[in-house]
SEPAVO-450472 format. One record per residue (C-alpha): residue number from 0; residue in three letters; x, y, z. Coordinates in Angstrom, 1 decimal. Example, Ala and Ser with C-alpha at 12.3 -4.5 7.8 and 13.67 -1.06 7.14 Angstrom:
REM SEPAVO-450472
MINU resi resn u v w
MINU 0 ALA 12.3 -4.5 7.8
MINU 1 SER 13.7 -1.1 7.1
//
This chain:
REM SEPAVO-450472
MINU resi resn u v w
MINU 0 UNK 23.8 -58.6 -178.9
MINU 1 UNK 21.2 -59.9 -176.4
MINU 2 UNK 22.0 -60.5 -172.8
MINU 3 UNK 23.4 -58.5 -170.0
MINU 4 UNK 26.9 -58.1 -171.4
MINU 5 UNK 27.5 -54.5 -172.4
MINU 6 UNK 29.6 -53.5 -175.4
MINU 7 UNK 33.0 -51.9 -175.1
MINU 8 UNK 32.5 -48.1 -175.5
MINU 9 UNK 34.9 -48.0 -178.5
MINU 10 UNK 33.6 -51.2 -180.2
MINU 11 UNK 31.4 -49.6 -182.8
MINU 12 UNK 33.7 -46.7 -183.4
MINU 13 UNK 36.7 -48.9 -184.0
MINU 14 UNK 34.8 -51.3 -186.3
MINU 15 UNK 33.5 -48.4 -188.3
MINU 16 UNK 36.9 -46.9 -188.7
MINU 17 UNK 37.8 -50.0 -190.9
MINU 18 UNK 35.2 -48.8 -193.3
MINU 19 UNK 35.5 -45.0 -192.8
MINU 20 UNK 37.5 -44.2 -195.9
MINU 21 UNK 36.3 -46.2 -198.9
MINU 22 UNK 38.0 -45.9 -202.2
MINU 23 UNK 36.4 -43.7 -204.8
MINU 24 UNK 34.4 -45.2 -207.6
MINU 25 UNK 35.7 -43.9 -210.9
MINU 26 UNK 35.0 -44.6 -214.5
MINU 27 UNK 37.3 -43.6 -217.4
MINU 28 UNK 37.6 -41.0 -218.7
MINU 29 UNK 37.8 -38.8 -215.6
MINU 30 UNK 40.2 -36.5 -213.8
MINU 31 UNK 41.2 -35.5 -210.3
MINU 32 UNK 42.9 -32.7 -208.5
MINU 33 UNK 44.5 -33.4 -205.1
MINU 34 UNK 46.0 -31.1 -202.5
MINU 35 UNK 47.7 -32.0 -199.2
MINU 36 UNK 48.0 -29.2 -196.6
MINU 37 UNK 50.3 -29.3 -193.7
MINU 38 UNK 51.4 -26.8 -191.0
MINU 39 UNK 55.2 -26.3 -191.2
MINU 40 UNK 55.7 -26.8 -187.4
MINU 41 UNK 54.1 -29.0 -184.8
MINU 42 UNK 51.6 -30.3 -187.3
MINU 43 UNK 50.8 -33.3 -185.1
MINU 44 UNK 49.7 -30.9 -182.3
MINU 45 UNK 47.8 -28.5 -184.5
MINU 46 UNK 44.3 -27.2 -183.7
MINU 47 UNK 42.3 -29.5 -185.7
MINU 48 UNK 39.2 -27.5 -185.4
MINU 49 UNK 40.9 -24.9 -187.8
MINU 50 UNK 40.9 -27.7 -190.4
MINU 51 UNK 37.2 -28.1 -190.0
MINU 52 UNK 36.6 -24.3 -190.2
MINU 53 UNK 38.5 -24.2 -193.4
MINU 54 UNK 36.6 -27.2 -194.9
MINU 55 UNK 33.2 -25.6 -193.9
MINU 56 UNK 34.2 -22.4 -195.6
MINU 57 UNK 34.7 -24.2 -198.9
MINU 58 UNK 31.5 -26.2 -198.5
MINU 59 UNK 29.5 -23.0 -197.7
MINU 60 UNK 30.6 -21.4 -201.1
MINU 61 UNK 28.8 -24.3 -202.9
MINU 62 UNK 25.9 -24.9 -200.4
MINU 63 UNK 27.2 -28.4 -199.7
MINU 64 UNK 26.5 -30.3 -196.5
MINU 65 UNK 28.9 -30.0 -193.5
MINU 66 UNK 30.7 -33.0 -192.0
MINU 67 UNK 29.5 -34.7 -188.9
MINU 68 UNK 30.9 -33.4 -185.5
MINU 69 UNK 34.4 -34.7 -184.9
MINU 70 UNK 34.6 -36.2 -188.4
MINU 71 UNK 38.0 -36.8 -189.9
MINU 72 UNK 36.7 -37.6 -193.4
MINU 73 UNK 34.0 -36.2 -195.6
MINU 74 UNK 32.6 -36.8 -199.2
MINU 75 UNK 30.2 -34.6 -200.9
MINU 76 UNK 29.3 -33.4 -204.3
MINU 77 UNK 30.9 -30.0 -205.0
MINU 78 UNK 30.3 -28.1 -208.1
MINU 79 UNK 31.1 -30.1 -211.3
MINU 80 UNK 32.9 -32.8 -209.2
MINU 81 UNK 32.9 -34.7 -205.9
MINU 82 UNK 35.0 -33.6 -202.9
MINU 83 UNK 36.8 -36.1 -200.7
MINU 84 UNK 38.3 -34.6 -197.5
MINU 85 UNK 40.5 -36.4 -195.0
MINU 86 UNK 42.2 -35.3 -191.9
MINU 87 UNK 45.4 -37.2 -191.0
MINU 88 UNK 47.9 -37.0 -188.1
MINU 89 UNK 50.0 -34.2 -189.7
MINU 90 UNK 48.1 -33.0 -192.7
MINU 91 UNK 44.7 -32.8 -194.4
MINU 92 UNK 43.9 -33.6 -198.0
MINU 93 UNK 41.3 -32.3 -200.6
MINU 94 UNK 40.6 -34.4 -203.7
MINU 95 UNK 38.2 -33.3 -206.4
MINU 96 UNK 37.0 -36.1 -208.8
MINU 97 UNK 35.2 -35.1 -212.0
MINU 98 UNK 34.0 -37.0 -215.1
MINU 99 UNK 35.6 -36.5 -218.5
MINU 100 UNK 39.0 -35.1 -219.4
MINU 101 UNK 40.1 -31.6 -220.5
MINU 102 UNK 41.0 -31.0 -224.1
MINU 103 UNK 44.3 -29.6 -222.8
MINU 104 UNK 45.9 -32.4 -220.8
MINU 105 UNK 46.5 -31.4 -217.2
MINU 106 UNK 45.0 -28.0 -217.9
MINU 107 UNK 43.7 -27.8 -214.3
MINU 108 UNK 40.1 -26.8 -215.0
MINU 109 UNK 38.9 -29.0 -212.2
MINU 110 UNK 41.2 -27.2 -209.7
MINU 111 UNK 39.2 -24.1 -210.3
MINU 112 UNK 36.6 -25.6 -207.9
MINU 113 UNK 39.2 -24.9 -205.2
MINU 114 UNK 39.3 -21.1 -205.1
MINU 115 UNK 42.7 -19.4 -204.8
MINU 116 UNK 41.7 -17.1 -202.1
MINU 117 UNK 40.3 -20.0 -200.0
MINU 118 UNK 43.6 -21.9 -200.5
MINU 119 UNK 45.4 -18.8 -199.3
MINU 120 UNK 43.5 -18.9 -196.0
MINU 121 UNK 44.4 -22.5 -195.4
MINU 122 UNK 45.7 -23.2 -191.8
MINU 123 UNK 49.0 -24.6 -193.3
MINU 124 UNK 51.1 -24.8 -196.4
MINU 125 UNK 50.7 -27.0 -199.5
MINU 126 UNK 52.8 -30.1 -199.0
MINU 127 UNK 52.0 -31.5 -202.4
MINU 128 UNK 49.4 -31.1 -205.1
MINU 129 UNK 48.6 -33.6 -208.0
MINU 130 UNK 46.7 -33.7 -211.3
MINU 131 UNK 45.5 -37.1 -212.4
MINU 132 UNK 44.2 -37.7 -215.9
MINU 133 UNK 42.4 -41.0 -216.5
MINU 134 UNK 41.8 -42.2 -220.2
MINU 135 UNK 40.2 -45.4 -221.4
MINU 136 UNK 41.7 -47.9 -224.0
MINU 137 UNK 40.7 -51.1 -225.7
MINU 138 UNK 43.8 -52.6 -227.0
MINU 139 UNK 47.6 -52.6 -226.0
MINU 140 UNK 48.3 -50.9 -229.3
MINU 141 UNK 46.3 -48.0 -228.1
MINU 142 UNK 48.4 -47.8 -225.0
MINU 143 UNK 51.6 -48.0 -226.9
MINU 144 UNK 50.4 -45.1 -229.2
MINU 145 UNK 49.5 -43.0 -226.1
MINU 146 UNK 52.9 -43.6 -224.6
MINU 147 UNK 54.7 -42.7 -227.8
MINU 148 UNK 52.6 -39.7 -228.7
MINU 149 UNK 51.6 -38.2 -225.4
MINU 150 UNK 54.2 -39.1 -222.8
MINU 151 UNK 57.0 -36.8 -224.3
MINU 152 UNK 54.7 -33.8 -224.0
MINU 153 UNK 53.3 -34.6 -220.6
MINU 154 UNK 56.4 -35.8 -218.7
MINU 155 UNK 60.2 -35.4 -218.5
MINU 156 UNK 61.6 -38.5 -220.3
MINU 157 UNK 64.7 -38.8 -218.0
MINU 158 UNK 62.4 -39.2 -214.9
MINU 159 UNK 59.4 -41.0 -216.5
MINU 160 UNK 58.2 -44.1 -214.8
MINU 161 UNK 55.6 -46.3 -216.6
MINU 162 UNK 54.1 -49.6 -215.8
MINU 163 UNK 51.3 -52.0 -216.2
MINU 164 UNK 49.4 -52.6 -213.0
MINU 165 UNK 46.7 -54.9 -211.4
MINU 166 UNK 46.8 -57.8 -214.0
MINU 167 UNK 47.3 -55.4 -216.9
MINU 168 UNK 43.9 -53.6 -216.4
MINU 169 UNK 45.6 -50.2 -216.3
MINU 170 UNK 48.8 -48.4 -217.3
MINU 171 UNK 50.2 -45.8 -215.0
MINU 172 UNK 52.8 -43.0 -215.7
MINU 173 UNK 54.5 -40.1 -213.9
MINU 174 UNK 57.7 -38.3 -213.7
MINU 175 UNK 57.2 -37.1 -210.0
MINU 176 UNK 58.2 -33.6 -211.0
MINU 177 UNK 56.4 -30.4 -210.2
MINU 178 UNK 55.2 -28.7 -213.4
MINU 179 UNK 54.9 -24.9 -214.1
MINU 180 UNK 51.7 -24.7 -212.3
MINU 181 UNK 53.0 -26.4 -209.2
MINU 182 UNK 51.4 -29.9 -209.6
MINU 183 UNK 52.8 -33.4 -209.8
MINU 184 UNK 51.2 -35.2 -212.8
MINU 185 UNK 49.9 -38.7 -213.0
MINU 186 UNK 48.4 -40.4 -216.1
MINU 187 UNK 46.3 -43.6 -215.9
MINU 188 UNK 45.2 -45.5 -218.9
MINU 189 UNK 42.4 -47.9 -217.9
MINU 190 UNK 41.3 -50.8 -220.0
MINU 191 UNK 37.6 -50.7 -220.9
MINU 192 UNK 35.7 -52.9 -218.6
MINU 193 UNK 37.8 -52.1 -215.5
MINU 194 UNK 35.7 -52.0 -212.4
MINU 195 UNK 34.9 -48.5 -211.0
MINU 196 UNK 36.2 -49.5 -207.5
MINU 197 UNK 39.4 -51.1 -208.9
MINU 198 UNK 40.1 -47.9 -210.9
MINU 199 UNK 39.3 -45.9 -207.8
MINU 200 UNK 41.8 -47.9 -205.8
MINU 201 UNK 44.5 -47.4 -208.5
MINU 202 UNK 44.1 -43.6 -208.5
MINU 203 UNK 43.9 -43.4 -204.6
MINU 204 UNK 47.1 -45.4 -204.3
MINU 205 UNK 48.9 -43.1 -206.8
MINU 206 UNK 47.9 -40.1 -204.7
MINU 207 UNK 48.9 -41.9 -201.5
MINU 208 UNK 52.3 -42.7 -203.0
MINU 209 UNK 53.0 -39.1 -203.7
MINU 210 UNK 51.6 -37.9 -200.4
MINU 211 UNK 53.5 -40.2 -198.1
MINU 212 UNK 56.6 -39.9 -200.2
MINU 213 UNK 56.5 -36.1 -199.7
MINU 214 UNK 55.9 -36.6 -195.9
MINU 215 UNK 58.8 -38.9 -195.5
MINU 216 UNK 61.1 -36.6 -197.5
MINU 217 UNK 60.5 -33.9 -195.0
MINU 218 UNK 62.9 -35.9 -192.8
MINU 219 UNK 65.8 -35.5 -195.2
MINU 220 UNK 66.7 -31.8 -194.1
MINU 221 UNK 66.5 -33.0 -190.4
MINU 222 UNK 68.7 -36.0 -191.2
MINU 223 UNK 71.4 -33.7 -192.8
MINU 224 UNK 71.3 -31.3 -189.9
MINU 225 UNK 71.6 -34.2 -187.5
MINU 226 UNK 74.4 -35.7 -189.4
MINU 227 UNK 76.4 -32.5 -189.3
MINU 228 UNK 75.8 -32.0 -185.6
MINU 229 UNK 76.6 -35.7 -184.9
MINU 230 UNK 80.0 -35.3 -186.7
MINU 231 UNK 80.9 -32.3 -184.5
MINU 232 UNK 79.8 -34.2 -181.3
MINU 233 UNK 81.7 -37.3 -182.4
MINU 234 UNK 84.9 -35.3 -182.7
MINU 235 UNK 84.4 -33.7 -179.2
MINU 236 UNK 83.6 -37.2 -177.7
MINU 237 UNK 86.6 -38.8 -179.3
MINU 238 UNK 88.8 -36.0 -177.9
MINU 239 UNK 87.5 -36.4 -174.4
MINU 240 UNK 87.9 -40.2 -174.5
MINU 241 UNK 91.5 -39.8 -175.8
MINU 242 UNK 92.3 -37.3 -173.0
MINU 243 UNK 90.8 -40.0 -170.5
MINU 244 UNK 93.1 -42.6 -172.0
MINU 245 UNK 96.3 -40.5 -171.8
MINU 246 UNK 95.8 -39.0 -168.4
MINU 247 UNK 94.9 -40.2 -165.0
MINU 248 UNK 93.8 -36.9 -163.4
MINU 249 UNK 91.4 -34.1 -164.2
MINU 250 UNK 88.5 -36.6 -164.3
MINU 251 UNK 86.0 -34.1 -163.0
MINU 252 UNK 86.7 -31.8 -165.9
MINU 253 UNK 86.4 -34.6 -168.3
MINU 254 UNK 83.1 -35.6 -166.7
MINU 255 UNK 81.8 -32.1 -167.1
MINU 256 UNK 82.6 -32.2 -170.8
MINU 257 UNK 81.0 -35.6 -171.2
MINU 258 UNK 77.8 -34.4 -169.4
MINU 259 UNK 77.6 -31.4 -171.8
MINU 260 UNK 78.1 -33.7 -174.9
MINU 261 UNK 75.3 -36.1 -173.5
MINU 262 UNK 73.0 -33.1 -173.0
MINU 263 UNK 73.4 -32.0 -176.6
MINU 264 UNK 72.9 -35.5 -177.8
MINU 265 UNK 69.7 -35.9 -175.8
MINU 266 UNK 68.3 -32.6 -177.1
MINU 267 UNK 69.2 -33.7 -180.7
MINU 268 UNK 67.4 -37.0 -180.1
MINU 269 UNK 64.4 -35.6 -178.6
MINU 270 UNK 64.0 -32.9 -181.3
MINU 271 UNK 64.3 -35.4 -184.2
MINU 272 UNK 62.7 -38.5 -182.8
MINU 273 UNK 59.2 -37.8 -184.1
MINU 274 UNK 60.4 -37.0 -187.6
MINU 275 UNK 62.6 -40.0 -187.8
MINU 276 UNK 59.8 -42.2 -186.6
MINU 277 UNK 57.3 -40.8 -188.9
MINU 278 UNK 59.7 -41.2 -191.8
MINU 279 UNK 59.9 -44.9 -191.3
MINU 280 UNK 56.1 -45.2 -191.0
MINU 281 UNK 55.6 -43.2 -194.2
MINU 282 UNK 58.3 -45.0 -196.1
MINU 283 UNK 56.6 -48.3 -195.3
MINU 284 UNK 53.3 -47.0 -196.6
MINU 285 UNK 54.9 -45.9 -199.9
MINU 286 UNK 56.6 -49.3 -200.4
MINU 287 UNK 53.3 -51.1 -199.5
MINU 288 UNK 51.2 -49.0 -201.9
MINU 289 UNK 53.6 -49.6 -204.8
MINU 290 UNK 53.7 -53.4 -203.9
MINU 291 UNK 49.9 -53.9 -204.1
MINU 292 UNK 49.9 -52.3 -207.6
MINU 293 UNK 51.7 -55.5 -208.8
MINU 294 UNK 53.6 -53.7 -211.5
MINU 295 UNK 54.8 -55.2 -214.8
MINU 296 UNK 57.5 -53.6 -217.0
MINU 297 UNK 56.5 -52.0 -220.4
MINU 298 UNK 59.1 -52.1 -223.2
MINU 299 UNK 62.0 -52.0 -220.7
MINU 300 UNK 60.9 -48.7 -219.1
MINU 301 UNK 61.5 -48.1 -215.5
MINU 302 UNK 58.6 -49.0 -213.1
MINU 303 UNK 57.5 -46.9 -210.2
MINU 304 UNK 59.4 -49.3 -207.9
MINU 305 UNK 62.5 -48.8 -209.8
MINU 306 UNK 62.2 -45.0 -209.7
MINU 307 UNK 61.8 -45.1 -206.0
MINU 308 UNK 64.8 -47.4 -205.6
MINU 309 UNK 67.0 -44.9 -207.6
MINU 310 UNK 65.6 -41.6 -206.4
MINU 311 UNK 63.7 -42.1 -203.1
MINU 312 UNK 65.4 -45.0 -201.3
MINU 313 UNK 68.8 -43.2 -201.0
MINU 314 UNK 67.1 -40.3 -199.3
MINU 315 UNK 65.5 -42.8 -196.8
MINU 316 UNK 68.8 -44.6 -196.3
MINU 317 UNK 70.3 -41.2 -195.4
MINU 318 UNK 67.6 -40.6 -192.8
MINU 319 UNK 68.1 -44.1 -191.3
MINU 320 UNK 71.9 -43.6 -191.3
MINU 321 UNK 71.5 -40.4 -189.5
MINU 322 UNK 69.2 -41.8 -186.9
MINU 323 UNK 71.5 -44.9 -186.5
MINU 324 UNK 74.6 -42.6 -186.0
MINU 325 UNK 72.8 -40.6 -183.5
MINU 326 UNK 71.8 -43.7 -181.5
MINU 327 UNK 75.4 -45.0 -181.7
MINU 328 UNK 76.8 -41.7 -180.6
MINU 329 UNK 74.4 -41.7 -177.7
MINU 330 UNK 75.5 -45.2 -176.6
MINU 331 UNK 79.2 -44.3 -176.9
MINU 332 UNK 78.7 -41.1 -174.8
MINU 333 UNK 76.9 -43.2 -172.2
MINU 334 UNK 79.7 -45.8 -172.1
MINU 335 UNK 82.3 -43.2 -171.8
MINU 336 UNK 80.4 -41.4 -169.0
MINU 337 UNK 80.0 -44.7 -167.2
MINU 338 UNK 83.7 -45.4 -167.5
MINU 339 UNK 84.7 -42.0 -166.2
MINU 340 UNK 82.2 -42.2 -163.3
MINU 341 UNK 83.7 -45.5 -162.5
MINU 342 UNK 87.2 -43.9 -162.5
MINU 343 UNK 86.0 -41.0 -160.3
MINU 344 UNK 84.3 -43.6 -157.9
MINU 345 UNK 87.5 -45.6 -157.7
MINU 346 UNK 89.6 -42.5 -156.9
MINU 347 UNK 87.0 -41.4 -154.4
MINU 348 UNK 87.1 -44.8 -152.8
MINU 349 UNK 90.9 -44.7 -152.5
MINU 350 UNK 90.7 -41.3 -151.0
MINU 351 UNK 88.0 -42.4 -148.5
MINU 352 UNK 90.2 -45.3 -147.6
MINU 353 UNK 93.2 -43.0 -147.0
MINU 354 UNK 91.0 -40.8 -144.9
MINU 355 UNK 89.7 -43.8 -142.9
MINU 356 UNK 93.3 -45.0 -142.4
MINU 357 UNK 94.3 -41.6 -141.0
MINU 358 UNK 91.2 -41.6 -138.8
MINU 359 UNK 92.3 -45.0 -137.5
MINU 360 UNK 95.8 -43.7 -136.8
MINU 361 UNK 94.4 -40.7 -135.0
MINU 362 UNK 92.0 -42.8 -133.0
MINU 363 UNK 94.9 -45.1 -131.9
MINU 364 UNK 96.9 -42.1 -131.0
MINU 365 UNK 94.0 -40.8 -129.0
MINU 366 UNK 93.6 -44.1 -127.3
MINU 367 UNK 97.2 -44.1 -126.2
MINU 368 UNK 96.9 -40.5 -125.1
MINU 369 UNK 93.8 -41.5 -123.2
MINU 370 UNK 95.6 -44.4 -121.6
MINU 371 UNK 98.4 -42.1 -120.6
MINU 372 UNK 96.1 -39.6 -119.3
MINU 373 UNK 94.2 -42.4 -117.4
MINU 374 UNK 97.5 -43.6 -115.8
MINU 375 UNK 98.3 -40.0 -114.8
MINU 376 UNK 94.8 -39.6 -113.5
MINU 377 UNK 95.1 -42.7 -111.3
MINU 378 UNK 98.5 -41.4 -109.9
MINU 379 UNK 97.0 -37.9 -109.2
MINU 380 UNK 93.8 -39.2 -107.6
MINU 381 UNK 95.8 -41.8 -105.5
MINU 382 UNK 98.2 -39.1 -104.3
MINU 383 UNK 95.4 -36.9 -103.0
MINU 384 UNK 93.5 -39.9 -101.7
MINU 385 UNK 96.5 -41.2 -99.8
MINU 386 UNK 97.1 -37.8 -98.3
MINU 387 UNK 93.5 -37.5 -97.3
MINU 388 UNK 93.4 -41.0 -95.8
MINU 389 UNK 96.8 -40.3 -94.1
MINU 390 UNK 95.5 -37.2 -92.5
MINU 391 UNK 92.5 -39.2 -91.2
MINU 392 UNK 94.5 -42.1 -89.9
MINU 393 UNK 97.7 -40.4 -88.6
MINU 394 UNK 96.2 -39.7 -85.1
MINU 395 UNK 95.1 -43.4 -84.8
MINU 396 UNK 98.7 -44.4 -86.0
MINU 397 UNK 100.2 -42.3 -83.2
MINU 398 UNK 98.2 -44.2 -80.6
MINU 399 UNK 99.4 -47.6 -81.8
MINU 400 UNK 103.0 -46.3 -82.3
MINU 401 UNK 103.0 -45.9 -86.2
MINU 402 UNK 104.6 -42.9 -87.7
MINU 403 UNK 102.9 -40.8 -90.3
MINU 404 UNK 105.3 -42.0 -93.0
MINU 405 UNK 104.5 -45.6 -92.1
MINU 406 UNK 100.8 -45.0 -92.2
MINU 407 UNK 101.2 -43.2 -95.7
MINU 408 UNK 103.2 -46.2 -96.9
MINU 409 UNK 100.7 -48.8 -95.7
MINU 410 UNK 97.8 -46.8 -97.5
MINU 411 UNK 99.5 -46.2 -100.8
MINU 412 UNK 99.1 -49.7 -102.5
MINU 413 UNK 95.4 -50.2 -101.5
MINU 414 UNK 94.4 -46.8 -102.4
MINU 415 UNK 96.2 -46.9 -105.8
MINU 416 UNK 94.5 -50.3 -106.5
MINU 417 UNK 91.1 -49.0 -105.4
MINU 418 UNK 91.4 -45.9 -107.7
MINU 419 UNK 92.6 -47.9 -110.6
MINU 420 UNK 89.7 -50.3 -110.2
MINU 421 UNK 87.2 -47.5 -110.1
MINU 422 UNK 88.6 -45.7 -113.2
MINU 423 UNK 88.6 -49.0 -115.1
MINU 424 UNK 85.0 -49.7 -114.2
MINU 425 UNK 83.9 -46.3 -115.3
MINU 426 UNK 85.6 -46.5 -118.7
MINU 427 UNK 84.1 -50.0 -119.3
MINU 428 UNK 80.7 -48.7 -118.5
MINU 429 UNK 81.1 -45.8 -120.9
MINU 430 UNK 82.5 -48.1 -123.7
MINU 431 UNK 79.5 -50.4 -123.2
MINU 432 UNK 77.0 -47.5 -123.5
MINU 433 UNK 78.7 -46.3 -126.6
MINU 434 UNK 78.5 -49.8 -128.2
MINU 435 UNK 74.8 -50.0 -127.4
MINU 436 UNK 74.1 -46.6 -128.9
MINU 437 UNK 76.0 -47.6 -132.1
MINU 438 UNK 73.9 -50.7 -132.5
//
């Protein structure tokens, strides 16, 4: 783009990401081997450099080109086939595509390209592995013959799912079972004339269905563990709430129990949140990949969508139910804690009000005592002041004929009034200063 406006630093990288993983171009007959490898724990935070090192070890055995630095996908010719490597958030996948099909269906000759000792050194464990056999046909009768003759030997009839896809350009079949060699099998019968890219999309989507199905199913054991723990915590929470309803005291002990339950719920939520969130995302991908195949039923047989509805959806509903129960339990524990805290706050407020009332009573008593002391102080000060003044004025009273007793009598009232006025003024000044300090 001409001009002075600069491109966003991620513009080209983000645009290229949309085209980074093209579908393979396949022509029937052909076959494929697929392996997905995942670390059992903390796969999202794994050392991704180890994945690259493992890939390069395979490429070096065949003298193939290495991926670009920081690449998360790579395609290259490898032995008798073509390797497609992809690095995902939690796993890496290796797919080998090769022309032609083996004389023995699903014999696994192509998988020999992936050496066993190399697989044993993988930085993770095999999540799933698949064998795909792609054959060509001209007429629907040929497909029916393949279904009748080959399917009983290749798949378990009770689990077999078969459908015509993408406007009847191909027929797909699988039982989603792991065979004796440890692989899930897929059969694809492609009508002659089907485009290479279209056939590649069909095969790629089948592999993605199996991969993301397996990834989402990893949440099922977590969901079962969470459900069992939630049931225990639910009983404990109900017991605490019942105790709260039946008694008015011992709120502090109940609050401690609620806090302990809340801590366990929070730990359970934080430790399972990623797995539950990933399950929802992977389930959506599985359903979307099946949807775009545009399946049509063949002779009343179950389709892939029906197989997933019967076998896969219940597991996902279990996961969603466990997550919802956990969220509901968390909300209930929070409401119970808030209610109990309110009760504790109200009780504390009543206690504080009682303390303040007692403080007011004591303050009033102190005020009365202070007034009493003040009165006594006026009397005591006045007594000494009258005596002092009497001693000073008695000689003068003798000269004018006033006795000492009369002088003291005449001094008493003025001295008492003066002392009272001075004490009152001092107390008012102190009270004013305290008020100013409080402000």
